[in-house]
C-alpha atoms as one frame of an Amber mdcrd trajectory, in Angstrom:
protein
 -67.541  -3.721  72.130 -70.284  -2.281  74.377 -70.482  -3.603  77.925 -73.487
  -5.627  79.052 -74.031  -3.110  81.892 -74.060   0.047  79.797 -77.152   2.215
  80.018 -78.433   5.609  78.906 -79.352   8.487  81.165 -81.856  10.591  79.227
 -83.315  13.925  80.324 -86.371  15.165  78.439 -85.175  17.570  75.758 -87.647
  19.642  73.758 -87.014  22.075  70.934 -83.862  20.378  69.597 -82.443  21.826
  66.412 -79.818  20.801  63.913 -78.845  18.234  61.299 -78.374  14.480  61.647
 -76.532  12.514  58.963 -77.847   8.996  58.437 -75.490   6.004  58.356 -75.517
   3.152  55.858 -78.429   0.734  55.994 -77.927  -2.194  58.358 -80.544  -4.226
  56.515 -78.665  -3.704  53.266 -75.161  -4.189  54.646 -75.871  -7.623  56.134
 -77.073  -9.400  52.942 -74.366  -7.691  50.866 -71.726  -8.940  53.309 -73.150
 -12.448  52.922 -73.164 -12.065  49.128 -69.400 -11.484  49.025 -69.099 -15.253
  49.560 -70.244 -15.707  45.955 -66.797 -14.674  44.620 -63.182 -15.441  45.467
 -62.161 -11.933  44.376 -61.958  -9.005  46.854 -65.030  -6.830  47.386 -64.832
  -3.278  48.749 -67.911  -1.903  50.498 -68.508   1.767  51.280 -70.888   3.318
  53.833 -70.953   0.223  56.046 -72.226   1.203  59.520 -70.118   0.225  62.525
 -72.696  -1.867  64.355 -72.770  -4.969  66.528 -74.694  -6.908  63.862 -72.093
  -6.011  61.226 -69.281  -7.095  63.555 -70.978 -10.457  64.135 -71.404 -11.080
  60.396 -67.723 -10.274  59.844 -66.725 -12.575  62.714 -68.632 -15.381  60.989
 -66.788 -14.717  57.729 -63.419 -14.794  59.504 -64.293 -18.147  61.064 -65.041
 -19.481  57.569 -61.601 -18.355  56.371 -62.301 -14.899  54.952 -59.800 -12.055
  55.033 -61.557  -8.956  56.428 -60.265  -5.396  56.777 -62.680  -2.860  58.260
 -61.673   0.793  58.477 -63.250   3.625  56.514 -63.947   0.967  53.891 -64.771
  -2.709  54.356 -62.678  -5.086  52.244 -63.573  -8.777  52.134 -61.750 -11.527
  50.240 -63.112 -15.062  50.233 -60.473 -16.959  48.249 -59.487 -19.247  51.138
 -62.760 -20.473  52.601 -61.958 -23.580  54.652 -65.210 -24.194  56.521 -68.829
 -24.388  55.365 -70.428 -24.488  58.826 -71.640 -21.244  60.399 -70.500 -21.175
  64.067 -73.443 -21.783  66.373 -72.396 -19.326  69.074 -72.301 -16.485  66.531
 -75.404 -17.507  64.584 -77.522 -17.387  67.715 -76.697 -13.705  68.124 -78.046
 -12.558  64.775 -80.978 -13.435  62.536 -79.103 -12.540  59.341 -76.651 -15.417
  59.849 -79.122 -17.491  57.792 -78.229 -15.363  54.744 -74.941 -17.242  54.398
 -76.774 -20.435  53.401 -77.710 -19.395  49.849 -74.228 -18.153  48.880 -72.491
 -21.195  50.411 -74.691 -23.696  48.562 -74.404 -21.723  45.308 -70.601 -21.490
  45.299 -69.495 -24.547  47.300 -72.539 -26.827  46.772 -72.977 -27.162  50.532
 -73.667 -25.058  53.606 -74.644 -25.618  57.228 -76.355 -22.984  59.370 -77.717
 -23.235  62.904 -81.208 -21.933  63.490 -80.537 -18.188  63.765 -81.063 -15.832
  66.697 -81.619 -12.066  66.837 -84.510 -10.103  68.318 -87.335 -12.222  69.716
 -90.160 -10.342  68.028 -92.203 -13.270  66.825 -92.227 -16.344  64.633 -89.741
 -16.006  61.768 -89.257 -19.518  60.385 -86.903 -20.403  57.531 -89.537 -22.483
  55.726 -89.630 -20.215  52.679 -85.813 -20.176  52.354 -85.695 -23.972  52.436
 -88.681 -24.442  50.138 -86.937 -22.329  47.499 -83.616 -24.154  47.832 -85.385
 -27.508  47.500 -87.119 -26.311  44.332 -83.656 -25.408  43.015 -82.488 -28.978
  43.560 -80.832 -28.814  46.967 -81.168 -31.616  49.484 -82.074 -29.956  52.772
 -81.823 -31.679  56.139 -82.952 -30.203  59.447 -81.469 -31.923  62.483 -80.565
 -30.980  66.076 -80.949 -27.272  65.523 -78.918 -27.188  62.296 -79.884 -26.896
  58.634 -77.659 -28.561  56.033 -78.186 -27.966  52.318 -76.173 -29.652  49.566
 -76.363 -30.122  45.817 -74.236 -30.985  42.786 -75.323 -27.647  41.336 -78.393
 -25.549  41.923 -80.803 -25.339  38.998 -83.165 -22.540  38.052 -86.726 -22.862
  39.263 -90.024 -21.015  39.598 -90.556 -20.117  43.246 -93.705 -18.577  44.684
 -93.245 -17.230  48.201 -96.277 -17.651  50.456 -95.319 -14.350  52.105 -93.022
 -11.609  50.721 -90.218 -12.485  53.135 -87.208 -10.187  52.871 -84.745 -12.795
  54.104 -86.058 -15.555  51.843 -86.045 -13.235  48.822 -82.418 -12.249  49.511
 -81.209 -15.793  50.192 -82.816 -17.188  47.047 -81.616 -14.281  44.884 -78.046
 -14.944  45.977 -78.355 -18.708  45.516 -79.807 -18.282  42.024 -76.938 -16.124
  40.717 -74.696 -19.184  40.223 -77.465 -21.687  39.466 -77.831 -23.376  36.097
 -80.669 -21.726  34.188 -83.226 -19.120  35.167 -84.949 -18.647  38.510 -88.119
 -16.614  38.944 -89.167 -15.528  42.439 -92.833 -14.507  42.632 -94.410 -12.576
  45.510 -90.888 -11.352  46.262 -90.237  -8.716  48.911 -89.993  -5.210  47.428
 -87.889  -3.404  50.055 -85.198  -0.921  48.927 -82.590  -3.215  50.472 -83.569
  -5.879  47.918 -82.839  -3.376  45.146 -79.457  -2.575  46.719 -78.591  -6.278
  46.812 -79.586  -6.624  43.141 -77.330  -3.693  42.246 -74.411  -5.274  44.104
 -74.945  -8.678  42.489 -75.195  -7.175  39.017 -71.960  -5.239  39.543 -70.391
  -8.622  40.303 -71.622  -9.928  36.939 -74.917 -11.511  37.967 -78.033 -11.203
  35.831 -80.827 -10.102  38.145 -83.917  -8.118  37.104 -87.070  -6.967  38.834
 -85.952  -6.089  42.361 -88.384  -3.545  43.767 -91.283  -5.402  42.129 -92.932
  -8.634  43.250 -91.321 -10.708  40.472 -87.541 -11.123  40.339 -85.806 -12.983
  37.511 -82.273 -14.338  37.929 -80.332 -15.950  35.094 -77.444 -17.953  36.516
 -73.826 -17.337  35.493 -70.687 -19.443  35.994 -68.701 -17.013  38.130 -68.897
 -13.616  39.800 -66.168 -11.009  40.254 -65.086  -8.659  43.018 -66.399  -5.072
  42.932 -66.698  -1.822  44.888 -70.192  -0.912  46.081 -71.718   1.819  48.270
 -74.523   0.808  50.656 -77.753   2.848  50.591 -78.762   5.053  53.567 -80.634
   3.471  56.470 -84.311   4.366  56.059 -85.219   3.005  59.510 -82.587   5.151
  61.196 -83.878   8.134  59.216 -87.471   7.357  60.201 -86.439   7.089  63.856
 -84.928  10.596  63.768 -88.054  11.922  62.064 -90.334  10.518  64.763 -87.999
  11.834  67.479 -88.284  15.327  66.005 -92.081  15.121  66.040 -92.216  13.739
  69.601 -89.899  16.417  71.054 -91.391  19.361  69.123 -88.018  19.856  67.461
 -86.806  21.138  64.098 -84.462  18.550  62.612 -82.916  18.047  59.165 -82.114
  14.404  58.420 -79.507  14.306  55.647 -77.967  11.676  53.406 -81.296   9.927
  52.826 -83.416   8.732  49.905 -86.779  10.458  50.561 -88.821   8.061  48.417
 -87.878   5.268  50.867 -89.551   7.273  53.644 -92.912   8.044  52.054 -95.003
   5.911  54.415 -93.387   7.437  57.503 -93.676  10.972  56.124 -97.371  10.464
  55.385 -98.150   9.337  58.938 -96.094  12.117  60.533 -97.986  14.691  58.477
-101.253  13.065  59.531-100.083  13.371  63.153 -99.608  17.112  62.658 -95.854
  17.416  62.072 -94.529  19.709  59.357 -92.511  17.674  56.840 -90.527  18.859
  53.819 -87.836  17.163  51.737 -85.272  17.643  48.976 -83.070  15.372  46.893
 -81.238  13.804  49.847 -82.770  15.310  52.989 -85.965  15.430  55.017 -86.886
  18.158  57.506 -89.339  17.491  60.316 -90.727  20.178  62.610 -92.760  18.840
  65.504 -95.824  20.709  66.734 -97.226  21.067  70.267-100.411  19.249  69.296
 -99.995  15.638  68.161-103.018  14.192  66.385-104.075  10.537  66.761-103.302
   8.244  63.828-104.285   4.691  62.880-101.545   2.502  61.398-101.207  -1.045
  60.085 -97.688  -2.313  59.503 -97.192  -4.092  56.193 -94.381  -5.194  53.874
 -92.845  -2.410  51.786 -94.133  -0.023  50.482 -96.521  -0.145  53.447 -95.699
   1.285  56.858 -92.594  -0.620  58.076 -92.837  -2.913  61.074 -89.368  -1.681
  62.073 -90.910   1.770  62.667 -93.892   0.559  64.707 -92.349   0.897  68.203
 -91.066   4.412  67.462 -94.352   5.744  66.076 -96.194   4.135  68.990 -94.002
   6.117  71.400 -95.002   9.322  69.584 -98.705   8.479  69.664 -98.705   8.039
  73.455 -98.716  11.879  73.496-101.458  12.397  70.894-104.679  14.212  71.737
-107.017  11.290  71.207-106.931   7.540  70.597-104.742   5.809  68.006-104.821
   2.191  66.868-101.760   0.302  65.629-102.213  -3.114  63.990 -99.025  -5.166
  63.706 -99.337  -6.968  60.377 -95.901  -8.600  60.170 -94.675 -10.013  63.512
 -96.694 -11.621  66.265 -94.635 -10.532  69.270 -93.636  -6.941  68.616 -95.162
  -5.058  71.528 -92.564  -5.676  74.242 -91.974  -1.924  74.469 -95.573  -1.353
  75.584 -95.048  -2.385  79.216 -91.986  -0.137  79.439 -93.909   2.822  77.994
 -96.628   2.190  80.555 -93.987   2.686  83.270 -93.575   6.177  81.867 -97.293
   6.907  82.090 -98.528   5.780  78.678-102.103   4.492  78.376-101.938   1.498
  76.017-104.213  -1.525  75.763-103.135  -4.621  73.860-105.471  -6.977  72.054
-103.409  -9.663  70.329-101.638  -7.844  67.470-103.467  -4.550  68.044-102.423
  -1.700  70.334-105.002   0.893  71.350-103.151   4.033  72.465-105.035   6.680
  74.395-102.892   9.796  74.379-101.793  11.308  77.704-100.715  14.918  78.424
 -97.180  13.888  79.323 -94.776  11.013  79.849 -92.618  10.877  82.989 -89.054
   9.615  83.167 -88.601   6.124  84.628 -86.224   3.159  84.688 -86.976   1.012
  81.629 -85.412  -1.884  79.726 -85.096  -2.355  75.959 -85.860  -5.958  75.013
 -85.109  -5.609  71.294 -83.563  -3.236  68.772 -86.507  -1.078  67.710 -87.990
  -1.089  71.206 -84.731   0.503  72.330 -85.169   3.294  69.771 -88.764   3.832
  70.904 -87.686   4.193  74.522 -84.986   6.716  73.588 -87.677   8.777  71.842
 -89.989   8.463  74.840 -87.191   9.472  77.195 -86.394  12.582  75.175 -90.092
  13.523  75.082 -90.740  12.821  78.790 -90.477  15.058  81.830 -87.543  14.225
  84.099 -84.906  11.527  83.731 -85.222   8.140  82.050 -82.685   5.389  82.713
 -82.613   2.970  79.790 -81.004  -0.451  80.177 -80.479  -3.007  77.426 -78.817
  -0.535  75.062 -76.719  -3.341  73.617 -79.857  -3.972  71.569 -79.750  -0.397
  70.276 -76.087  -0.750  69.278 -77.034  -3.661  67.021 -78.769  -1.289  64.605
 -77.882   2.365  65.314 -74.412   3.816  64.853 -73.551   6.299  67.632 -77.176
   7.307  68.213 -76.345   8.991  71.515 -73.520  11.033  69.983 -75.677  12.107
  67.046 -78.397  13.300  69.429 -75.916  15.099  71.677 -74.801  17.168  68.677
 -78.326  18.597  68.285 -78.646  19.408  71.973 -80.212  16.265  73.448 -79.382
  15.354  77.041 -78.448  11.719  76.611 -75.408  10.092  78.191 -73.984   6.572
  77.957 -72.748   5.308  81.324 -71.135   2.145  82.656 -72.280   0.157  85.668
 -73.039   2.265  88.706 -71.774   5.528  87.227 -74.047   8.489  87.985 -75.402
  11.069  85.536
């Protein structure tokens, strides 16, 4: 497990060239891991990334009584669950711990989760999760930082989400698979990870239709079976590599991807002047010396992803002109701005809007990553800057990127992970 004192030394590296293979999607792996609780039979998962967030989810399962084996494949068997309370000390480390609530209530008629942790990027309440469970007949109690839901059996219901929340959509989909009757979720999130969860649930014997649209229909069944499933590629990791290529004027092939998941990012990179091509399972980005300003508003899928906002902002600090980024999802997702300013960026914040006036160059500095995607943005900025950048807080990066430093070293980047007071 990474040390709290680990940091990156990054020396600006332009003109990188090579191929980067994308790992499995973190945001797909986490709900699928939670969904294994819906069956007592073993589930085998392929393409699971080795990440801190994955390790925390598996630690939670082990505390509940699961048998977990994680090598090249991840095998989970939940036939001896002996606890229905998610451990508080683990839940506070990861937002996705709340995804265990739906499966626990569906299979065991009860579940208790602490209010979850994760990146502090704004207000992410569980109201929509709980509203849906109540409509399905669960009694939900919130007390002393814990949420307890219980029922004799969940029943199908019509649920209209006030916002297309990914987590609420996933939790309610999973809960509805074993409910009595039919559940319809309207204004559902449409992210590719929702489709991957539907595919996994249907392999298990669930009856789920409509994922990828804003209406999902789930007809409950009495039991689900164990299956083998391969997780989709991580579109946010892929997008991060694409932006890095544009920022460092590099020529990079990103392989093992689903290009249609990257359309919003590709469109903005082209608008910024990068050369972008793609095939069945790859995208190639060639960065140009002139970066054009771009205006962006983050939105739920298929809009521009909020998880790519910090990275694209880092790129636009070097544009020839002024760009405007409006954050349409989270209310506290500009913590990377102050760190980029240390490197010479000219950024003005107005509530959820960042006005970025491009500068001729960034300069290496000592910076701190306060959350996962901010960490990725600062790696990109460090690789695009002149001189050396020292990046602390890389434990946040390790939550969502598998061996990012090693992948970048293979294409020629000067990035080194060090411990404590070790020198470059």
